[in-house]
C-alpha positions as CSV (number, residue, x, y, z in Angstrom):
1,M,-113.8,9.7,41.1
2,R,-114.0,9.3,44.8
3,G,-113.0,12.3,47.0
4,K,-109.8,12.2,49.0
5,T,-111.8,11.2,52.2
6,T,-113.8,8.1,52.2
7,P,-116.7,8.2,54.5
8,T,-117.5,5.3,56.9
9,K,-120.9,4.4,58.1
10,K,-119.8,4.2,61.7
11,N,-118.3,7.7,61.6
12,V,-121.4,9.2,60.1
13,V,-123.7,7.4,62.5
14,D,-121.6,8.3,65.6
15,N,-121.7,12.0,64.6
16,Y,-125.5,12.0,64.1
17,N,-126.1,10.1,67.4
18,R,-123.9,12.6,69.1
19,E,-125.6,15.8,67.6
20,G,-129.1,14.4,68.1
21,K,-131.8,16.9,68.6
22,S,-129.2,19.8,68.2
23,Y,-128.6,18.8,64.5
24,D,-131.1,21.2,63.0
25,A,-130.2,24.2,65.4
26,I,-126.5,23.9,64.5
27,R,-127.2,24.1,60.6
28,Y,-130.4,26.2,60.3
29,G,-131.6,27.6,63.6
30,R,-128.7,29.9,64.6
31,T,-129.0,32.5,61.8
32,R,-131.8,33.8,59.5
33,G,-129.6,33.0,56.6
34,G,-129.6,29.4,57.7
35,R,-133.3,29.3,57.8
36,F,-133.5,30.9,54.4
37,F,-131.2,28.2,53.0
38,S,-133.6,25.6,54.5
39,E,-136.5,27.2,52.6
40,I,-134.6,27.1,49.3
41,E,-133.4,23.5,49.8
42,L,-136.9,22.3,50.4
43,Q,-138.4,24.2,47.5
44,E,-135.9,22.9,45.0
45,T,-136.4,19.3,46.2
46,L,-140.2,19.4,45.8
47,V,-140.2,21.1,42.5
48,M,-138.0,18.2,41.0
49,M,-140.4,15.5,42.2
50,K,-143.3,13.8,40.2
51,R,-146.6,12.9,41.5
52,G,-146.8,9.8,43.5
53,N,-145.1,8.2,46.5
54,V,-141.5,8.9,47.8
55,L,-138.8,7.1,49.6
56,H,-136.7,9.8,51.4
57,V,-133.1,8.5,52.2
58,G,-131.4,10.1,55.2
59,T,-134.2,11.6,57.4
60,A,-131.9,13.1,60.1
61,T,-134.3,14.9,62.4
62,G,-137.3,14.9,60.1
63,R,-136.9,18.5,58.7
64,V,-137.4,17.3,55.1
65,S,-139.8,14.6,56.1
66,A,-142.3,17.2,57.7
67,H,-142.0,19.2,54.5
68,L,-142.8,16.3,52.2
69,I,-145.5,15.0,54.3
70,S,-147.1,18.5,54.5
71,Q,-147.4,18.4,50.7
72,G,-149.6,15.3,50.9
73,L,-147.1,12.8,49.5
74,D,-147.3,9.1,50.4
75,Y,-144.0,9.1,52.3
76,I,-141.5,6.5,53.7
77,G,-138.3,7.6,55.3
78,L,-135.1,5.7,55.7
79,E,-132.3,6.5,58.2
80,L,-129.2,4.6,59.4
81,S,-128.9,6.3,62.8
82,K,-131.1,4.8,65.5
83,V,-131.0,8.1,67.4
84,M,-132.3,10.0,64.3
85,V,-135.0,7.4,63.5
86,T,-136.3,8.0,67.1
87,I,-136.2,11.8,66.7
88,T,-137.9,11.7,63.3
89,K,-140.6,9.3,64.5
90,E,-141.3,11.6,67.5
91,K,-141.4,14.7,65.2
92,M,-143.9,12.9,62.7
93,E,-146.1,11.8,65.5
94,G,-147.2,8.6,63.7
95,K,-147.8,10.4,60.4
96,A,-144.9,8.6,58.6
97,H,-143.4,5.3,58.3
98,I,-139.6,5.5,59.2
99,V,-137.3,2.6,58.6
100,Q,-133.9,2.1,60.2
101,A,-131.8,0.7,57.2
102,D,-128.8,1.1,55.0
103,A,-129.1,3.3,51.9
104,E,-126.8,1.0,49.9
105,H,-129.0,-2.0,50.6
106,L,-132.6,-0.6,50.3
107,P,-135.0,-3.1,51.9
108,F,-138.0,-2.6,49.4
109,R,-139.1,-4.5,46.4
110,A,-138.4,-3.5,42.9
111,E,-140.5,-0.8,41.2
112,A,-142.0,0.4,44.5
113,F,-141.6,4.2,44.3
114,D,-142.2,7.1,42.1
115,N,-139.6,9.2,43.7
116,V,-136.3,8.5,45.7
117,V,-134.9,11.6,47.3
118,S,-131.5,12.1,49.1
119,V,-131.0,15.6,50.5
120,R,-127.4,16.2,51.3
121,S,-126.7,12.7,52.5
122,F,-125.1,11.4,49.3
123,H,-121.6,12.6,50.2
124,F,-121.7,10.5,53.4
125,L,-122.1,7.2,51.5
126,P,-119.0,5.0,51.4
127,N,-120.3,3.3,48.2
128,P,-122.5,5.7,46.4
129,D,-122.6,3.7,43.2
130,E,-124.4,0.9,45.1
131,F,-127.0,3.3,46.4
132,L,-127.7,4.6,42.8
133,R,-128.1,1.1,41.5
134,D,-130.4,0.1,44.3
135,A,-132.4,3.3,43.9
136,N,-132.9,2.5,40.3
137,R,-134.1,-0.9,41.2
138,V,-136.8,0.4,43.6
139,L,-138.0,3.2,41.2
140,K,-141.0,2.5,39.1
141,P,-140.5,2.9,35.3
142,G,-140.1,6.7,34.7
143,G,-139.7,7.3,38.4
144,R,-137.2,10.0,39.6
145,L,-134.1,10.1,41.7
146,I,-133.3,13.4,43.2
147,V,-129.8,13.8,44.9
148,S,-128.2,16.9,46.4
149,F,-124.8,17.0,47.9
150,E,-122.0,19.2,49.0
151,K,-119.8,19.8,45.9
152,K,-116.1,19.5,45.4
153,V,-114.8,23.1,45.3
154,H,-111.3,24.1,44.5
155,G,-109.7,25.8,47.6
156,R,-112.2,24.6,50.2
157,G,-109.6,23.5,52.6
158,A,-107.7,26.8,52.4
159,F,-111.0,28.7,52.8
160,E,-112.0,26.8,55.9
161,K,-108.7,27.4,57.4
162,I,-108.9,31.1,56.8
163,M,-112.4,31.3,58.3
164,G,-111.4,29.3,61.3
165,I,-113.7,26.5,60.6
166,P,-112.9,23.3,62.4
167,P,-112.6,20.0,60.4
168,A,-116.0,18.2,60.1
169,R,-116.5,15.3,62.5
170,A,-118.5,13.3,59.9
171,K,-116.1,12.5,57.0
172,R,-117.6,13.0,53.5
173,A,-116.6,12.7,49.9
174,Y,-117.1,15.6,47.6
175,Y,-118.1,15.3,44.0
176,T,-118.6,17.7,41.1
177,N,-122.0,17.9,39.4
178,P,-120.8,16.1,36.2
179,Q,-119.3,13.3,38.4
180,V,-122.5,12.6,40.0
181,A,-124.3,12.8,36.6
182,L,-121.9,10.3,35.2
183,M,-122.4,8.0,38.2
184,M,-126.1,8.1,37.6
185,R,-125.9,7.2,34.0
186,K,-123.5,4.2,34.8
187,A,-126.3,3.1,37.3
188,G,-128.7,3.0,34.4
189,L,-130.6,6.3,34.9
190,N,-131.2,9.1,32.5
191,T,-130.1,12.5,33.8
192,L,-133.0,15.1,33.7
193,Y,-131.3,18.0,35.5
194,V,-127.8,18.9,36.5
195,G,-127.3,22.2,38.5
196,N,-127.1,23.8,41.9
197,V,-129.4,24.1,44.9
198,T,-127.7,27.3,46.2
199,K,-126.6,30.4,44.5
200,L,-123.9,31.2,47.1
201,P,-121.3,29.0,49.1
202,L,-123.2,27.2,51.9
203,L,-121.3,29.1,54.7
204,A,-122.7,32.3,53.2
205,Y,-126.1,31.3,54.3
206,W,-125.1,29.8,57.6
207,R,-123.2,32.9,58.6
208,T,-125.7,35.5,57.6
209,N,-127.9,36.8,60.3
210,N,-129.5,39.7,58.4
211,D,-131.3,38.0,55.5
212,R,-133.3,40.9,54.1
213,M,-130.8,42.0,51.5
214,L,-130.0,38.3,50.7
215,R,-133.7,37.5,50.0
216,R,-134.0,40.7,47.9
217,I,-131.1,39.9,45.5
218,H,-131.1,36.1,45.7
219,S,-133.1,35.6,42.4
220,K,-130.7,37.7,40.5
221,I,-127.5,35.9,41.6
222,P,-125.9,33.5,39.2
223,S,-125.9,29.9,40.5
224,I,-122.2,29.3,39.6
225,F,-121.2,30.2,43.0
226,G,-123.4,27.6,44.7
227,T,-121.6,24.7,46.6
228,V,-124.7,22.4,46.9
229,G,-125.1,20.4,43.9
230,L,-128.3,18.9,42.6
231,V,-128.7,16.0,40.0
232,V,-132.0,14.4,39.0
233,G,-132.2,11.2,37.1
234,S,-135.0,9.1,35.7
235,N,-135.6,5.4,35.6
236,R,-135.7,4.5,31.9
237,L,-139.1,3.8,30.7
238,M,-140.0,0.2,29.8
239,N,-140.7,-0.5,26.2
């Protein structure tokens, strides 16, 4: 079930530390399409959450953190990179509690959170099964685990070569939506939703500078072309 490339924590942390404050600009700030994708991603994350508190795994520079806090949620963020922890804390200006820790070994008591959210950090985990089991542990009965990730797509390598895209510095493992849903069920979670965050390949957003037409037709595009998956699981209710 694993992708051909197994990520390592050191590789991911080194990449995040290197990119630092330029992380968001690289992914969302260079084009209008990138900013539009960010809007979509944040909306899809919030609509899947239930009322209550949230543990956000993988804060990066605090883009998702700021959005969740703006919605009035009781928020705790977790990040492995010390550089990103510092950047997120600076961005939040004391409005959020940010913990430097490992997603595969969550330093929280059992049944502490109504929601655990991982926005496109799942594919960086060397042992995602351990994260899913620990996320289940810290969820309250009926709590929700929301995971988005870059999907396994046939022909990805050939497409990247054609487009002249250099290999990613941060290694990642790609999964299909059914694979992640099965992993969740094996971790003891019920699957509530399996689908896509995006309607188009991620690069189609990041390389589009004129987003007017894209915004106009986006709701009419089928989601089968999306390359960012979304799976939502629920902690099984106690009898």
